[in-house]
mmCIF file as Biopython writes it, N, C-alpha, C and O atoms, coordinates in Angstrom:
data_model
#
loop_
_atom_site.group_PDB
_atom_site.id
_atom_site.type_symbol
_atom_site.label_atom_id
_atom_site.label_alt_id
_atom_site.label_comp_id
_atom_site.label_asym_id
_atom_site.label_entity_id
_atom_site.label_seq_id
_atom_site.pdbx_PDB_ins_code
_atom_site.Cartn_x
_atom_site.Cartn_y
_atom_site.Cartn_z
_atom_site.occupancy
_atom_site.B_iso_or_equiv
_atom_site.auth_seq_id
_atom_site.auth_asym_id
_atom_site.pdbx_PDB_model_num
ATOM 1   N N  . MET A ? 1  ? 7.772   16.029  -6.829 1.0 0.0 1  A 1 
ATOM 2   C CA . MET A ? 1  ? 6.532   17.465  -6.508 1.0 0.0 1  A 1 
ATOM 3   C C  . MET A ? 1  ? 7.541   18.573  -6.051 1.0 0.0 1  A 1 
ATOM 4   O O  . MET A ? 1  ? 8.197   18.095  -5.125 1.0 0.0 1  A 1 
ATOM 5   N N  . GLN A ? 2  ? 7.905   19.760  -6.299 1.0 0.0 2  A 1 
ATOM 6   C CA . GLN A ? 2  ? 8.886   20.426  -5.666 1.0 0.0 2  A 1 
ATOM 7   C C  . GLN A ? 2  ? 8.212   21.044  -4.587 1.0 0.0 2  A 1 
ATOM 8   O O  . GLN A ? 2  ? 6.982   21.089  -4.622 1.0 0.0 2  A 1 
ATOM 9   N N  . THR A ? 3  ? 8.984   21.643  -3.401 1.0 0.0 3  A 1 
ATOM 10  C CA . THR A ? 3  ? 8.263   22.098  -2.230 1.0 0.0 3  A 1 
ATOM 11  C C  . THR A ? 3  ? 7.531   23.563  -2.731 1.0 0.0 3  A 1 
ATOM 12  O O  . THR A ? 3  ? 6.538   23.881  -2.078 1.0 0.0 3  A 1 
ATOM 13  N N  . THR A ? 4  ? 7.848   24.267  -3.582 1.0 0.0 4  A 1 
ATOM 14  C CA . THR A ? 4  ? 7.172   25.384  -3.940 1.0 0.0 4  A 1 
ATOM 15  C C  . THR A ? 4  ? 5.833   25.298  -4.641 1.0 0.0 4  A 1 
ATOM 16  O O  . THR A ? 4  ? 4.850   26.010  -4.432 1.0 0.0 4  A 1 
ATOM 17  N N  . ARG A ? 5  ? 5.982   24.124  -5.665 1.0 0.0 5  A 1 
ATOM 18  C CA . ARG A ? 5  ? 4.790   23.529  -6.009 1.0 0.0 5  A 1 
ATOM 19  C C  . ARG A ? 5  ? 3.638   23.195  -5.172 1.0 0.0 5  A 1 
ATOM 20  O O  . ARG A ? 5  ? 2.444   23.493  -5.209 1.0 0.0 5  A 1 
ATOM 21  N N  . PHE A ? 6  ? 4.425   22.431  -4.347 1.0 0.0 6  A 1 
ATOM 22  C CA . PHE A ? 6  ? 3.287   21.710  -3.122 1.0 0.0 6  A 1 
ATOM 23  C C  . PHE A ? 6  ? 2.960   22.807  -2.141 1.0 0.0 6  A 1 
ATOM 24  O O  . PHE A ? 6  ? 1.925   22.763  -1.476 1.0 0.0 6  A 1 
ATOM 25  N N  . ASP A ? 7  ? 3.788   23.739  -2.048 1.0 0.0 7  A 1 
ATOM 26  C CA . ASP A ? 7  ? 2.609   24.936  -1.127 1.0 0.0 7  A 1 
ATOM 27  C C  . ASP A ? 7  ? 1.931   25.709  -1.675 1.0 0.0 7  A 1 
ATOM 28  O O  . ASP A ? 7  ? 1.167   26.489  -1.106 1.0 0.0 7  A 1 
ATOM 29  N N  . ASP A ? 8  ? 2.132   25.602  -3.077 1.0 0.0 8  A 1 
ATOM 30  C CA . ASP A ? 8  ? 1.115   26.535  -3.869 1.0 0.0 8  A 1 
ATOM 31  C C  . ASP A ? 8  ? -0.011  25.571  -3.936 1.0 0.0 8  A 1 
ATOM 32  O O  . ASP A ? 8  ? -1.121  26.079  -3.775 1.0 0.0 8  A 1 
ATOM 33  N N  . LEU A ? 9  ? 0.028   24.397  -4.122 1.0 0.0 9  A 1 
ATOM 34  C CA . LEU A ? 9  ? -1.044  23.312  -4.149 1.0 0.0 9  A 1 
ATOM 35  C C  . LEU A ? 9  ? -2.056  23.708  -2.892 1.0 0.0 9  A 1 
ATOM 36  O O  . LEU A ? 9  ? -3.176  24.218  -2.846 1.0 0.0 9  A 1 
ATOM 37  N N  . VAL A ? 10 ? -1.219  23.276  -2.003 1.0 0.0 10 A 1 
ATOM 38  C CA . VAL A ? 10 ? -1.727  23.755  -0.366 1.0 0.0 10 A 1 
ATOM 39  C C  . VAL A ? 10 ? -2.701  24.803  -0.315 1.0 0.0 10 A 1 
ATOM 40  O O  . VAL A ? 10 ? -3.856  24.789  0.111  1.0 0.0 10 A 1 
ATOM 41  N N  . GLU A ? 11 ? -1.992  25.748  -0.847 1.0 0.0 11 A 1 
ATOM 42  C CA . GLU A ? 11 ? -2.524  27.042  -0.720 1.0 0.0 11 A 1 
ATOM 43  C C  . GLU A ? 11 ? -3.792  27.167  -1.598 1.0 0.0 11 A 1 
ATOM 44  O O  . GLU A ? 11 ? -4.667  27.844  -1.060 1.0 0.0 11 A 1 
ATOM 45  N N  . LYS A ? 12 ? -4.069  26.728  -2.692 1.0 0.0 12 A 1 
ATOM 46  C CA . LYS A ? 12 ? -5.039  26.462  -3.460 1.0 0.0 12 A 1 
ATOM 47  C C  . LYS A ? 12 ? -6.061  25.467  -2.631 1.0 0.0 12 A 1 
ATOM 48  O O  . LYS A ? 12 ? -7.199  25.801  -2.300 1.0 0.0 12 A 1 
ATOM 49  N N  . ILE A ? 13 ? -5.580  24.444  -2.408 1.0 0.0 13 A 1 
ATOM 50  C CA . ILE A ? 13 ? -6.799  23.580  -1.449 1.0 0.0 13 A 1 
ATOM 51  C C  . ILE A ? 13 ? -7.206  24.194  -0.569 1.0 0.0 13 A 1 
ATOM 52  O O  . ILE A ? 13 ? -8.362  23.878  -0.289 1.0 0.0 13 A 1 
ATOM 53  N N  . LYS A ? 14 ? -6.664  25.198  0.220  1.0 0.0 14 A 1 
ATOM 54  C CA . LYS A ? 14 ? -7.226  25.973  1.505  1.0 0.0 14 A 1 
ATOM 55  C C  . LYS A ? 14 ? -8.193  26.781  0.901  1.0 0.0 14 A 1 
ATOM 56  O O  . LYS A ? 14 ? -9.254  26.866  1.521  1.0 0.0 14 A 1 
ATOM 57  N N  . SER A ? 15 ? -8.096  27.414  -0.179 1.0 0.0 15 A 1 
ATOM 58  C CA . SER A ? 15 ? -9.318  28.514  -0.966 1.0 0.0 15 A 1 
ATOM 59  C C  . SER A ? 15 ? -10.423 27.856  -1.334 1.0 0.0 15 A 1 
ATOM 60  O O  . SER A ? 15 ? -11.439 28.549  -1.395 1.0 0.0 15 A 1 
ATOM 61  N N  . LEU A ? 16 ? -10.531 26.633  -1.619 1.0 0.0 16 A 1 
ATOM 62  C CA . LEU A ? 16 ? -11.682 25.544  -2.360 1.0 0.0 16 A 1 
ATOM 63  C C  . LEU A ? 16 ? -12.778 25.818  -1.168 1.0 0.0 16 A 1 
ATOM 64  O O  . LEU A ? 16 ? -12.619 26.247  -0.026 1.0 0.0 16 A 1 
ATOM 65  N N  . SER A ? 17 ? -13.757 25.472  -1.760 1.0 0.0 17 A 1 
ATOM 66  C CA . SER A ? 17 ? -14.723 25.301  -0.701 1.0 0.0 17 A 1 
ATOM 67  C C  . SER A ? 17 ? -14.874 24.016  0.120  1.0 0.0 17 A 1 
ATOM 68  O O  . SER A ? 17 ? -14.006 23.178  -0.127 1.0 0.0 17 A 1 
ATOM 69  N N  . SER A ? 18 ? -15.813 23.663  1.070  1.0 0.0 18 A 1 
ATOM 70  C CA . SER A ? 18 ? -15.789 22.804  2.023  1.0 0.0 18 A 1 
ATOM 71  C C  . SER A ? 18 ? -16.254 21.582  0.821  1.0 0.0 18 A 1 
ATOM 72  O O  . SER A ? 18 ? -15.705 20.499  0.621  1.0 0.0 18 A 1 
ATOM 73  N N  . GLU A ? 19 ? -17.081 21.992  0.339  1.0 0.0 19 A 1 
ATOM 74  C CA . GLU A ? 19 ? -17.557 20.564  -0.754 1.0 0.0 19 A 1 
ATOM 75  C C  . GLU A ? 19 ? -16.445 20.233  -1.670 1.0 0.0 19 A 1 
ATOM 76  O O  . GLU A ? 19 ? -16.353 19.048  -1.988 1.0 0.0 19 A 1 
ATOM 77  N N  . GLU A ? 20 ? -15.574 21.076  -2.156 1.0 0.0 20 A 1 
ATOM 78  C CA . GLU A ? 20 ? -14.378 20.829  -3.025 1.0 0.0 20 A 1 
ATOM 79  C C  . GLU A ? 20 ? -13.716 19.871  -2.337 1.0 0.0 20 A 1 
ATOM 80  O O  . GLU A ? 20 ? -13.663 18.682  -2.653 1.0 0.0 20 A 1 
ATOM 81  N N  . LYS A ? 21 ? -13.080 20.511  -1.155 1.0 0.0 21 A 1 
ATOM 82  C CA . LYS A ? 21 ? -12.120 20.091  -0.211 1.0 0.0 21 A 1 
ATOM 83  C C  . LYS A ? 21 ? -12.559 18.353  0.123  1.0 0.0 21 A 1 
ATOM 84  O O  . LYS A ? 21 ? -11.731 17.443  0.095  1.0 0.0 21 A 1 
ATOM 85  N N  . GLU A ? 22 ? -14.210 18.150  0.468  1.0 0.0 22 A 1 
ATOM 86  C CA . GLU A ? 22 ? -14.393 16.868  0.440  1.0 0.0 22 A 1 
ATOM 87  C C  . GLU A ? 22 ? -13.933 15.839  -0.721 1.0 0.0 22 A 1 
ATOM 88  O O  . GLU A ? 22 ? -13.406 14.727  -0.707 1.0 0.0 22 A 1 
ATOM 89  N N  . GLU A ? 23 ? -14.408 16.786  -1.802 1.0 0.0 23 A 1 
ATOM 90  C CA . GLU A ? 23 ? -14.238 15.770  -2.918 1.0 0.0 23 A 1 
ATOM 91  C C  . GLU A ? 23 ? -12.792 15.372  -3.154 1.0 0.0 23 A 1 
ATOM 92  O O  . GLU A ? 23 ? -12.537 14.245  -3.577 1.0 0.0 23 A 1 
ATOM 93  N N  . ILE A ? 24 ? -11.780 16.309  -2.882 1.0 0.0 24 A 1 
ATOM 94  C CA . ILE A ? 24 ? -10.317 15.855  -2.957 1.0 0.0 24 A 1 
ATOM 95  C C  . ILE A ? 24 ? -10.042 15.083  -1.646 1.0 0.0 24 A 1 
ATOM 96  O O  . ILE A ? 24 ? -9.141  14.261  -1.815 1.0 0.0 24 A 1 
ATOM 97  N N  . LYS A ? 25 ? -10.457 15.094  -0.607 1.0 0.0 25 A 1 
ATOM 98  C CA . LYS A ? 25 ? -10.191 14.073  0.143  1.0 0.0 25 A 1 
ATOM 99  C C  . LYS A ? 25 ? -10.835 12.944  -0.106 1.0 0.0 25 A 1 
ATOM 100 O O  . LYS A ? 25 ? -10.181 11.968  0.263  1.0 0.0 25 A 1 
ATOM 101 N N  . PHE A ? 26 ? -11.937 12.665  -0.624 1.0 0.0 26 A 1 
ATOM 102 C CA . PHE A ? 26 ? -12.555 11.511  -1.428 1.0 0.0 26 A 1 
ATOM 103 C C  . PHE A ? 26 ? -11.437 10.929  -2.276 1.0 0.0 26 A 1 
ATOM 104 O O  . PHE A ? 26 ? -10.935 9.839   -2.002 1.0 0.0 26 A 1 
ATOM 105 N N  . LEU A ? 27 ? -11.045 11.687  -3.335 1.0 0.0 27 A 1 
ATOM 106 C CA . LEU A ? 27 ? -10.235 11.019  -4.314 1.0 0.0 27 A 1 
ATOM 107 C C  . LEU A ? 27 ? -9.049  10.533  -3.812 1.0 0.0 27 A 1 
ATOM 108 O O  . LEU A ? 27 ? -8.637  9.500   -4.338 1.0 0.0 27 A 1 
ATOM 109 N N  . ILE A ? 28 ? -8.316  11.084  -2.813 1.0 0.0 28 A 1 
ATOM 110 C CA . ILE A ? 28 ? -7.083  11.059  -2.303 1.0 0.0 28 A 1 
ATOM 111 C C  . ILE A ? 28 ? -7.001  9.602   -1.516 1.0 0.0 28 A 1 
ATOM 112 O O  . ILE A ? 28 ? -6.024  8.857   -1.597 1.0 0.0 28 A 1 
ATOM 113 N N  . GLU A ? 29 ? -7.981  9.373   -0.878 1.0 0.0 29 A 1 
ATOM 114 C CA . GLU A ? 29 ? -8.450  8.173   0.284  1.0 0.0 29 A 1 
ATOM 115 C C  . GLU A ? 29 ? -8.494  7.117   -1.091 1.0 0.0 29 A 1 
ATOM 116 O O  . GLU A ? 29 ? -7.697  6.179   -1.116 1.0 0.0 29 A 1 
ATOM 117 N N  . ARG A ? 30 ? -9.390  7.305   -2.140 1.0 0.0 30 A 1 
ATOM 118 C CA . ARG A ? 30 ? -9.491  5.958   -3.043 1.0 0.0 30 A 1 
ATOM 119 C C  . ARG A ? 30 ? -8.222  5.932   -3.838 1.0 0.0 30 A 1 
ATOM 120 O O  . ARG A ? 30 ? -7.987  4.824   -4.320 1.0 0.0 30 A 1 
ATOM 121 N N  . TYR A ? 31 ? -7.234  6.983   -4.131 1.0 0.0 31 A 1 
ATOM 122 C CA . TYR A ? 31 ? -5.944  6.729   -4.736 1.0 0.0 31 A 1 
ATOM 123 C C  . TYR A ? 31 ? -5.131  5.561   -3.946 1.0 0.0 31 A 1 
ATOM 124 O O  . TYR A ? 31 ? -4.679  4.503   -4.384 1.0 0.0 31 A 1 
ATOM 125 N N  . LEU A ? 32 ? -5.093  6.198   -2.422 1.0 0.0 32 A 1 
ATOM 126 C CA . LEU A ? 32 ? -4.386  5.417   -1.500 1.0 0.0 32 A 1 
ATOM 127 C C  . LEU A ? 32 ? -4.911  4.080   -1.726 1.0 0.0 32 A 1 
ATOM 128 O O  . LEU A ? 32 ? -4.170  3.341   -2.374 1.0 0.0 32 A 1 
ATOM 129 N N  . ILE A ? 33 ? -6.051  3.593   -1.327 1.0 0.0 33 A 1 
ATOM 130 C CA . ILE A ? 33 ? -6.503  2.345   -1.847 1.0 0.0 33 A 1 
ATOM 131 C C  . ILE A ? 33 ? -5.908  1.761   -2.638 1.0 0.0 33 A 1 
ATOM 132 O O  . ILE A ? 33 ? -5.110  0.875   -2.334 1.0 0.0 33 A 1 
ATOM 133 N N  . GLU A ? 34 ? -6.190  2.166   -3.978 1.0 0.0 34 A 1 
ATOM 134 C CA . GLU A ? 34 ? -5.792  1.542   -5.179 1.0 0.0 34 A 1 
ATOM 135 C C  . GLU A ? 34 ? -4.472  1.456   -5.081 1.0 0.0 34 A 1 
ATOM 136 O O  . GLU A ? 34 ? -4.006  0.540   -5.759 1.0 0.0 34 A 1 
ATOM 137 N N  . GLU A ? 35 ? -3.533  2.218   -4.347 1.0 0.0 35 A 1 
ATOM 138 C CA . GLU A ? 35 ? -1.974  1.744   -4.383 1.0 0.0 35 A 1 
ATOM 139 C C  . GLU A ? 35 ? -1.796  0.689   -3.460 1.0 0.0 35 A 1 
ATOM 140 O O  . GLU A ? 35 ? -0.857  -0.099  -3.576 1.0 0.0 35 A 1 
ATOM 141 N N  . ARG A ? 36 ? -2.475  0.631   -2.723 1.0 0.0 36 A 1 
ATOM 142 C CA . ARG A ? 36 ? -2.260  -0.227  -1.254 1.0 0.0 36 A 1 
ATOM 143 C C  . ARG A ? 36 ? -2.747  -1.625  -1.919 1.0 0.0 36 A 1 
ATOM 144 O O  . ARG A ? 36 ? -2.212  -2.680  -1.579 1.0 0.0 36 A 1 
ATOM 145 N N  . ARG A ? 37 ? -3.926  -1.578  -3.011 1.0 0.0 37 A 1 
ATOM 146 C CA . ARG A ? 37 ? -4.166  -2.873  -3.192 1.0 0.0 37 A 1 
ATOM 147 C C  . ARG A ? 37 ? -2.941  -3.304  -4.206 1.0 0.0 37 A 1 
ATOM 148 O O  . ARG A ? 37 ? -2.505  -4.455  -4.189 1.0 0.0 37 A 1 
ATOM 149 N N  . GLU A ? 38 ? -2.360  -2.183  -5.188 1.0 0.0 38 A 1 
ATOM 150 C CA . GLU A ? 38 ? -1.826  -2.832  -6.118 1.0 0.0 38 A 1 
ATOM 151 C C  . GLU A ? 38 ? -0.470  -3.257  -5.499 1.0 0.0 38 A 1 
ATOM 152 O O  . GLU A ? 38 ? -0.032  -4.187  -6.176 1.0 0.0 38 A 1 
ATOM 153 N N  . GLU A ? 39 ? 0.436   -2.921  -4.401 1.0 0.0 39 A 1 
ATOM 154 C CA . GLU A ? 39 ? 1.348   -3.062  -3.547 1.0 0.0 39 A 1 
ATOM 155 C C  . GLU A ? 39 ? 0.956   -4.767  -2.672 1.0 0.0 39 A 1 
ATOM 156 O O  . GLU A ? 39 ? 1.849   -5.466  -2.194 1.0 0.0 39 A 1 
ATOM 157 N N  . ILE A ? 40 ? -0.256  -5.074  -2.644 1.0 0.0 40 A 1 
ATOM 158 C CA . ILE A ? 40 ? -0.551  -6.218  -2.004 1.0 0.0 40 A 1 
ATOM 159 C C  . ILE A ? 40 ? -0.473  -7.292  -3.000 1.0 0.0 40 A 1 
ATOM 160 O O  . ILE A ? 40 ? -0.140  -8.440  -2.704 1.0 0.0 40 A 1 
ATOM 161 N N  . TYR A ? 41 ? -0.777  -6.916  -4.164 1.0 0.0 41 A 1 
ATOM 162 C CA . TYR A ? 41 ? -0.861  -7.816  -5.638 1.0 0.0 41 A 1 
ATOM 163 C C  . TYR A ? 41 ? 0.102   -8.035  -5.760 1.0 0.0 41 A 1 
ATOM 164 O O  . TYR A ? 41 ? 0.377   -9.224  -5.918 1.0 0.0 41 A 1 
ATOM 165 N N  . GLN A ? 42 ? 1.228   -7.006  -5.763 1.0 0.0 42 A 1 
ATOM 166 C CA . GLN A ? 42 ? 2.681   -7.253  -6.452 1.0 0.0 42 A 1 
ATOM 167 C C  . GLN A ? 42 ? 3.540   -8.095  -5.376 1.0 0.0 42 A 1 
ATOM 168 O O  . GLN A ? 42 ? 4.435   -8.836  -5.783 1.0 0.0 42 A 1 
ATOM 169 N N  . ASN A ? 43 ? 3.227   -7.959  -3.822 1.0 0.0 43 A 1 
ATOM 170 C CA . ASN A ? 43 ? 3.501   -8.743  -2.947 1.0 0.0 43 A 1 
ATOM 171 C C  . ASN A ? 43 ? 3.043   -10.187 -2.861 1.0 0.0 43 A 1 
ATOM 172 O O  . ASN A ? 43 ? 3.777   -10.995 -2.291 1.0 0.0 43 A 1 
ATOM 173 N N  . TYR A ? 44 ? 1.812   -10.599 -3.416 1.0 0.0 44 A 1 
ATOM 174 C CA . TYR A ? 44 ? 1.124   -11.595 -3.449 1.0 0.0 44 A 1 
ATOM 175 C C  . TYR A ? 44 ? 2.082   -12.443 -4.882 1.0 0.0 44 A 1 
ATOM 176 O O  . TYR A ? 44 ? 2.734   -13.469 -4.690 1.0 0.0 44 A 1 
ATOM 177 N N  . LYS A ? 45 ? 1.975   -11.778 -6.213 1.0 0.0 45 A 1 
ATOM 178 C CA . LYS A ? 45 ? 2.614   -12.276 -7.249 1.0 0.0 45 A 1 
ATOM 179 C C  . LYS A ? 45 ? 4.539   -12.920 -7.008 1.0 0.0 45 A 1 
ATOM 180 O O  . LYS A ? 45 ? 5.111   -13.878 -7.527 1.0 0.0 45 A 1 
ATOM 181 N N  . GLU A ? 46 ? 4.983   -11.989 -6.121 1.0 0.0 46 A 1 
ATOM 182 C CA . GLU A ? 46 ? 6.231   -11.960 -5.581 1.0 0.0 46 A 1 
ATOM 183 C C  . GLU A ? 46 ? 6.384   -13.458 -4.828 1.0 0.0 46 A 1 
ATOM 184 O O  . GLU A ? 46 ? 7.398   -14.141 -4.967 1.0 0.0 46 A 1 
ATOM 185 N N  . SER A ? 47 ? 5.124   -13.911 -3.931 1.0 0.0 47 A 1 
ATOM 186 C CA . SER A ? 47 ? 5.191   -14.995 -3.027 1.0 0.0 47 A 1 
ATOM 187 C C  . SER A ? 47 ? 4.652   -16.011 -3.521 1.0 0.0 47 A 1 
ATOM 188 O O  . SER A ? 47 ? 4.709   -17.080 -2.913 1.0 0.0 47 A 1 
ATOM 189 N N  . LEU A ? 48 ? 4.024   -15.902 -4.710 1.0 0.0 48 A 1 
ATOM 190 C CA . LEU A ? 48 ? 3.985   -16.996 -5.759 1.0 0.0 48 A 1 
ATOM 191 C C  . LEU A ? 48 ? 5.410   -17.332 -6.266 1.0 0.0 48 A 1 
ATOM 192 O O  . LEU A ? 48 ? 5.950   -18.419 -6.064 1.0 0.0 48 A 1 
ATOM 193 N N  . LYS A ? 49 ? 5.869   -16.486 -6.821 1.0 0.0 49 A 1 
ATOM 194 C CA . LYS A ? 49 ? 7.085   -16.995 -7.363 1.0 0.0 49 A 1 
ATOM 195 C C  . LYS A ? 49 ? 7.968   -17.884 -6.856 1.0 0.0 49 A 1 
ATOM 196 O O  . LYS A ? 49 ? 8.462   -18.879 -7.386 1.0 0.0 49 A 1 
ATOM 197 N N  . GLU A ? 50 ? 8.184   -17.220 -5.286 1.0 0.0 50 A 1 
ATOM 198 C CA . GLU A ? 50 ? 9.043   -17.652 -4.127 1.0 0.0 50 A 1 
ATOM 199 C C  . GLU A ? 50 ? 8.624   -19.190 -3.812 1.0 0.0 50 A 1 
ATOM 200 O O  . GLU A ? 50 ? 9.358   -20.163 -3.642 1.0 0.0 50 A 1 
ATOM 201 N N  . LEU A ? 51 ? 7.300   -19.102 -3.791 1.0 0.0 51 A 1 
ATOM 202 C CA . LEU A ? 51 ? 6.527   -20.495 -3.403 1.0 0.0 51 A 1 
ATOM 203 C C  . LEU A ? 51 ? 6.903   -21.481 -4.462 1.0 0.0 51 A 1 
ATOM 204 O O  . LEU A ? 51 ? 7.247   -22.586 -4.041 1.0 0.0 51 A 1 
ATOM 205 N N  . ASN A ? 52 ? 6.904   -21.262 -5.988 1.0 0.0 52 A 1 
ATOM 206 C CA . ASN A ? 52 ? 7.307   -22.116 -6.947 1.0 0.0 52 A 1 
ATOM 207 C C  . ASN A ? 52 ? 8.768   -22.545 -6.857 1.0 0.0 52 A 1 
ATOM 208 O O  . ASN A ? 52 ? 9.193   -23.674 -7.100 1.0 0.0 52 A 1 
ATOM 209 N N  . LYS A ? 53 ? 9.410   -21.579 -6.506 1.0 0.0 53 A 1 
ATOM 210 C CA . LYS A ? 53 ? 11.228  -21.995 -6.572 1.0 0.0 53 A 1 
ATOM 211 C C  . LYS A ? 53 ? 11.075  -22.723 -5.270 1.0 0.0 53 A 1 
ATOM 212 O O  . LYS A ? 53 ? 12.126  -23.321 -5.041 1.0 0.0 53 A 1 
ATOM 213 N N  . ARG A ? 54 ? 10.270  -22.893 -4.416 1.0 0.0 54 A 1 
ATOM 214 C CA . ARG A ? 54 ? 10.773  -23.471 -3.085 1.0 0.0 54 A 1 
ATOM 215 C C  . ARG A ? 54 ? 11.096  -22.572 -2.041 1.0 0.0 54 A 1 
ATOM 216 O O  . ARG A ? 54 ? 11.007  -22.924 -0.864 1.0 0.0 54 A 1 
ATOM 217 N N  . LYS A ? 55 ? 11.458  -21.462 -2.370 1.0 0.0 55 A 1 
ATOM 218 C CA . LYS A ? 55 ? 12.097  -20.519 -1.426 1.0 0.0 55 A 1 
ATOM 219 C C  . LYS A ? 55 ? 11.307  -20.281 -0.163 1.0 0.0 55 A 1 
ATOM 220 O O  . LYS A ? 55 ? 11.842  -20.032 0.917  1.0 0.0 55 A 1 
ATOM 221 N N  . ILE A ? 56 ? 9.799   -20.384 -0.384 1.0 0.0 56 A 1 
ATOM 222 C CA . ILE A ? 56 ? 8.933   -20.152 1.160  1.0 0.0 56 A 1 
ATOM 223 C C  . ILE A ? 56 ? 8.147   -21.657 0.870  1.0 0.0 56 A 1 
ATOM 224 O O  . ILE A ? 56 ? 8.083   -22.407 -0.104 1.0 0.0 56 A 1 
ATOM 225 N N  . GLU A ? 57 ? 7.560   -21.677 2.334  1.0 0.0 57 A 1 
ATOM 226 C CA . GLU A ? 57 ? 6.570   -22.588 2.466  1.0 0.0 57 A 1 
ATOM 227 C C  . GLU A ? 57 ? 5.565   -22.382 3.415  1.0 0.0 57 A 1 
ATOM 228 O O  . GLU A ? 57 ? 5.732   -21.964 4.561  1.0 0.0 57 A 1 
ATOM 229 N N  . PHE A ? 58 ? 4.615   -22.666 2.932  1.0 0.0 58 A 1 
ATOM 230 C CA . PHE A ? 58 ? 3.082   -22.405 4.130  1.0 0.0 58 A 1 
ATOM 231 C C  . PHE A ? 58 ? 2.683   -23.637 4.969  1.0 0.0 58 A 1 
ATOM 232 O O  . PHE A ? 58 ? 2.579   -24.788 4.545  1.0 0.0 58 A 1 
ATOM 233 N N  . GLY A ? 59 ? 2.496   -23.247 6.104  1.0 0.0 59 A 1 
ATOM 234 C CA . GLY A ? 59 ? 2.028   -24.608 7.030  1.0 0.0 59 A 1 
ATOM 235 C C  . GLY A ? 59 ? 1.054   -24.422 8.303  1.0 0.0 59 A 1 
ATOM 236 O O  . GLY A ? 59 ? 0.962   -23.225 8.573  1.0 0.0 59 A 1 
ATOM 237 N N  . ASN A ? 60 ? 0.573   -24.945 8.854  1.0 0.0 60 A 1 
ATOM 238 C CA . ASN A ? 60 ? -0.322  -24.987 10.019 1.0 0.0 60 A 1 
ATOM 239 C C  . ASN A ? 60 ? 0.327   -25.812 10.991 1.0 0.0 60 A 1 
ATOM 240 O O  . ASN A ? 60 ? -0.177  -25.943 12.107 1.0 0.0 60 A 1 
ATOM 241 N N  . ASN A ? 61 ? 1.297   -26.329 10.707 1.0 0.0 61 A 1 
ATOM 242 C CA . ASN A ? 61 ? 1.699   -27.363 12.058 1.0 0.0 61 A 1 
ATOM 243 C C  . ASN A ? 61 ? 2.692   -26.372 12.696 1.0 0.0 61 A 1 
ATOM 244 O O  . ASN A ? 61 ? 3.620   -25.861 12.069 1.0 0.0 61 A 1 
ATOM 245 N N  . ILE A ? 62 ? 2.363   -26.095 14.269 1.0 0.0 62 A 1 
ATOM 246 C CA . ILE A ? 62 ? 2.935   -24.952 15.238 1.0 0.0 62 A 1 
ATOM 247 C C  . ILE A ? 62 ? 4.220   -25.321 15.264 1.0 0.0 62 A 1 
ATOM 248 O O  . ILE A ? 62 ? 4.987   -24.380 15.061 1.0 0.0 62 A 1 
ATOM 249 N N  . ASN A ? 63 ? 4.822   -26.560 15.478 1.0 0.0 63 A 1 
ATOM 250 C CA . ASN A ? 63 ? 6.079   -26.958 15.712 1.0 0.0 63 A 1 
ATOM 251 C C  . ASN A ? 63 ? 6.953   -26.923 14.372 1.0 0.0 63 A 1 
ATOM 252 O O  . ASN A ? 63 ? 8.175   -26.814 14.473 1.0 0.0 63 A 1 
ATOM 253 N N  . ARG A ? 64 ? 6.562   -26.982 13.572 1.0 0.0 64 A 1 
ATOM 254 C CA . ARG A ? 64 ? 7.069   -26.937 12.221 1.0 0.0 64 A 1 
ATOM 255 C C  . ARG A ? 64 ? 7.507   -25.593 11.916 1.0 0.0 64 A 1 
ATOM 256 O O  . ARG A ? 64 ? 8.614   -25.347 11.437 1.0 0.0 64 A 1 
ATOM 257 N N  . LEU A ? 65 ? 6.415   -24.509 12.265 1.0 0.0 65 A 1 
ATOM 258 C CA . LEU A ? 65 ? 6.527   -22.980 12.078 1.0 0.0 65 A 1 
ATOM 259 C C  . LEU A ? 65 ? 7.534   -22.577 13.304 1.0 0.0 65 A 1 
ATOM 260 O O  . LEU A ? 65 ? 8.240   -21.596 13.071 1.0 0.0 65 A 1 
ATOM 261 N N  . LYS A ? 66 ? 7.666   -23.093 14.355 1.0 0.0 66 A 1 
ATOM 262 C CA . LYS A ? 66 ? 8.693   -22.547 15.277 1.0 0.0 66 A 1 
ATOM 263 C C  . LYS A ? 66 ? 9.878   -23.168 14.631 1.0 0.0 66 A 1 
ATOM 264 O O  . LYS A ? 66 ? 10.745  -22.305 14.493 1.0 0.0 66 A 1 
ATOM 265 N N  . GLN A ? 67 ? 10.251  -24.304 14.189 1.0 0.0 67 A 1 
ATOM 266 C CA . GLN A ? 67 ? 11.530  -24.414 13.546 1.0 0.0 67 A 1 
ATOM 267 C C  . GLN A ? 67 ? 12.021  -23.690 12.424 1.0 0.0 67 A 1 
ATOM 268 O O  . GLN A ? 67 ? 13.138  -23.173 12.398 1.0 0.0 67 A 1 
ATOM 269 N N  . MET A ? 68 ? 11.255  -23.652 11.565 1.0 0.0 68 A 1 
ATOM 270 C CA . MET A ? 68 ? 10.840  -22.278 10.696 1.0 0.0 68 A 1 
ATOM 271 C C  . MET A ? 68 ? 11.730  -20.969 10.969 1.0 0.0 68 A 1 
ATOM 272 O O  . MET A ? 68 ? 12.694  -20.578 10.309 1.0 0.0 68 A 1 
ATOM 273 N N  . ILE A ? 69 ? 11.159  -20.397 12.108 1.0 0.0 69 A 1 
ATOM 274 C CA . ILE A ? 69 ? 11.297  -19.192 12.668 1.0 0.0 69 A 1 
ATOM 275 C C  . ILE A ? 69 ? 12.857  -19.141 13.091 1.0 0.0 69 A 1 
ATOM 276 O O  . ILE A ? 69 ? 13.599  -18.235 12.712 1.0 0.0 69 A 1 
ATOM 277 N N  . GLU A ? 70 ? 13.267  -20.188 13.902 1.0 0.0 70 A 1 
ATOM 278 C CA . GLU A ? 70 ? 14.557  -20.399 14.571 1.0 0.0 70 A 1 
ATOM 279 C C  . GLU A ? 70 ? 15.719  -20.483 13.348 1.0 0.0 70 A 1 
ATOM 280 O O  . GLU A ? 70 ? 16.891  -20.150 13.518 1.0 0.0 70 A 1 
ATOM 281 N N  . LYS A ? 71 ? 15.210  -20.951 12.188 1.0 0.0 71 A 1 
ATOM 282 C CA . LYS A ? 71 ? 16.236  -21.067 11.116 1.0 0.0 71 A 1 
ATOM 283 C C  . LYS A ? 71 ? 17.378  -19.904 10.870 1.0 0.0 71 A 1 
ATOM 284 O O  . LYS A ? 71 ? 18.210  -20.036 9.972  1.0 0.0 71 A 1 
#
């Protein structure tokens, strides 16, 4: 988005009623949550691919985890 368009948008938002501003805030928060969920899901899918290729491994043995970090 170009700066002037963004500035225009900000000015328009400032002229809205409090109720309309709250609705925009609510919508933006929901969009951000959806974007973050999608990012987490994409990271999960990438991790599964790497796990299947044996590029990563999971474990709960603290000594093994320390060894993995030191590599």
